[in-house]
Structures are given as C-alpha cells and as structure tokens.
C-alpha positions in Angstrom: -13.1 4.4 -13.7 -12.0 7.9 -12.3 -10.0 5.6 -9.6 -8.2 4.2 -12.5 -7.4 7.3 -14.3 -6.3 8.4 -10.9 -4.3 5.6 -10.6 -2.6 5.4 -14.1 -1.0 9.1 -13.7 -0.1 8.5 -10.1 1.7 5.4 -11.3 3.3 7.1 -14.5 4.4 10.4 -12.9 4.8 10.1 -9.1 5.4 6.7 -7.9 8.8 5.7 -8.3 8.8 2.8 -10.6 8.4 -1.2 -9.2 8.5 -4.6 -10.6 4.8 -4.3 -11.4 5.2 -1.3 -13.4 4.1 -2.6 -16.9 1.8 -5.0 -15.8 0.1 -2.2 -14.0 0.0 0.1 -16.7 -1.4 -2.6 -18.8 -4.1 -3.4 -16.2 -5.0 0.4 -15.8 -5.4 1.0 -19.4 -7.6 -2.3 -20.0 -9.5 -1.3 -17.0 -10.3 2.3 -18.4 -10.9 0.8 -21.7 -13.2 -1.4 -20.4 -15.2 1.2 -18.2 -15.2 3.4 -21.3 -16.8 1.0 -23.7 -19.1 -0.3 -21.3 -20.5 3.1 -21.0 -20.4 4.2 -24.5 -22.0 0.9 -25.5 -24.6 0.8 -22.8 -23.4 -2.4 -21.3 -23.4 -1.0 -17.5 -25.2 -4.4 -16.0 -22.3 -6.6 -17.6 -19.9 -4.0 -16.7 -20.9 -3.1 -13.2 -21.1 -7.0 -12.2 -17.5 -7.8 -13.2 -16.0 -4.3 -11.6 -17.8 -5.9 -8.0 -16.4 -9.5 -8.3 -12.8 -7.7 -9.8 -13.2 -5.5 -6.4 -14.3 -8.4 -3.7 -11.0 -9.9 -4.1 -9.5 -6.6 -3.7 -10.4 -6.6 -0.1 -8.1 -9.6 1.2 -5.3 -8.8 -0.9 -5.0 -5.3 0.4 -5.5 -6.6 3.8 -2.7 -9.1 3.4 -0.3 -6.1 2.1 -1.2 -4.2 5.2 -0.7 -7.1 7.4 2.8 -8.0 5.4 4.2 -4.5 6.7 3.4 -5.8 10.5 5.3 -8.4 12.8 2.0 -10.3 12.8 3.3 -13.0 10.4 0.8 -15.6 11.2 -2.1 -13.3 10.9 -0.3 -12.3 7.3 -0.3 -16.2 6.2 -3.9 -16.7 7.0 -4.4 -13.4 5.0 -2.2 -14.3 2.1 -4.1 -17.9 1.9 -7.6 -16.3 2.1 -6.3 -14.0 -0.5 -5.6 -16.7 -2.8 -8.7 -18.7 -2.4 -10.3 -15.6 -3.0 -8.5 -14.2 -5.7 -8.8 -18.2 -7.5 -12.5 -18.2 -7.0 -13.6 -14.7 -8.2 -11.0 -13.9 -10.4 -10.1 -16.9 -12.2 -13.2 -18.6 -11.9 -16.1 -16.4 -11.6 -14.7 -13.9 -14.3 -13.8 -16.2 -16.8 -16.7 -17.7 -16.6 -18.9 -14.6 -16.7 -15.9 -13.4 -20.1 -17.2 -17.0 -21.9 -20.6 -15.6 -21.3 -20.2 -12.7 -22.7 -18.4 -14.0 -25.7 -21.4 -16.2 -26.7 -24.5 -13.9 -25.1 -23.5 -10.8 -25.6 -25.0 -9.7 -29.1 -26.2 -6.7 -29.8 -30.2 -6.2 -31.8 -30.1 -6.2 -35.4 -30.5 -2.5 -35.4 -27.3 -1.9 -33.4 -25.2 -4.6 -35.4 -23.1 -1.6 -36.5 -21.7 -1.3 -33.0 -21.0 -5.4 -32.5 -17.4 -4.8 -33.2 -17.0 -2.7 -29.9 -18.4 -5.8 -27.9 -15.9 -7.9 -28.9 -13.3 -5.3 -28.3 -14.7 -5.1 -24.8 -14.8 -9.0 -24.4 -11.1 -9.0 -25.8 -10.1 -6.8 -23.2 -11.7 -8.8 -20.6 -10.0 -11.9 -21.9 -6.8 -10.1 -21.6 -7.8 -9.2 -18.0 -8.4 -12.8 -17.1 -5.1 -14.0 -18.5 -3.5 -11.5 -16.6 -5.3 -12.4 -13.4 -3.9 -16.0 -14.0 -0.4 -14.7 -14.1 -0.8 -12.7 -10.9 -2.5 -16.3 -9.4 0.8 -17.9 -9.9 3.4 -14.8 -8.5 0.7 -14.4 -5.4 0.9 -18.3 -5.0 4.7 -18.4 -5.3 4.8 -15.4 -2.7 2.6 -17.0 -0.4 4.6 -20.5 -0.5 7.8 -18.5 0.0 6.5 -16.8 2.9 4.7 -20.2 4.8 8.4 -22.0 3.9 10.8 -19.1 5.0 8.5 -17.1 7.3 9.6 -14.0 4.7 5.9 -12.1 4.4 7.5 -9.1 2.3 5.7 -7.9 -0.4 8.2 -9.0 -3.4 5.6 -7.5 -5.7 6.2 -3.8 -5.6 10.1 -4.0 -4.8 11.5 -1.0 -6.3 13.5 -1.4 -9.3 16.8 0.0 -9.3 18.8 1.3 -12.2 22.4 0.2 -12.2 24.8 3.4 -13.0 27.2 2.7 -15.8 
C-alpha cells in the first residue's frame, strides 16, 4: 500500500500531467481503498491474491515500456504482444473470476454481519478496477496493433498533456 500512497503523491505533485492522469488517480485511490479495507476487514488472503495477480502482469508491461524507449523494435513488439496476452489472462480473466467469487462467497459470519457493507464496498472497488482493466486492454491492444502496422513503438499512454496558451 505504501507504494501506491507514494505514487499517488508523486503523481499529483511532482510529475507532469500526462494523458492518463485521471485514470491513474482513480487506480491509485481504488488500490489504496482496497488495501485499507483488506486490512481493516481482515480479508488479507483475498487481498494478497488480487495484489499478486495484479502485479504479475506488471512485469511484461514494464518490460515493453522500457523496450519502447530503445531501438529494438522487434523485441518491443514481442514484449508488447506478451504483455497483451498476460494482461488479458490475468487482469481480464483471473481477477474478474475472483471478483465474482468474492461477490458470492465473501460473507462474514453472523457475529460480524454489521461489517458486511464494508465487504460490499471492497467488491465494488474491485469491480471498478476490473472495468478499468478492460478499458486499458483496449488501449494497449490499439497501441500494439498500431506498432505492428506502422513500426512506431512509442508509448502513447504517457504523453505529456500540453496546455494551450490563450
């Protein structure tokens, strides 16, 4: 959770604004809410599994972003294709299946039913995160297909937003 807290502060106060400014803010806030709720409601096992699955797909994502800044276009395209496959399998299949399971099976015992609403909030946050993953999969797929078609492997996601002077 500390990483996302730090990244939220850095994202808002120290980095220049990019095209994905609001999406990343929402992502960081949802993640911090999920980590906080996971700890407060003692559903650490579920939260740890989601965190592991989420972070597994960051490996090929980071690799392709690094390679996009080099002259190795073939390696960039291969890495980007691997990223799409892993992203799809993990963030758009595994996590949503787990999310559906949480909606149906993450029920507190009767003595703790007064806290069940917190579980529903966490499930809602995770559902929103799954929707963001679908949105990002579409954006990433478009980037990969444009890269394969044109040979341009530049990372379009994090372009700086330039404010026009009036």
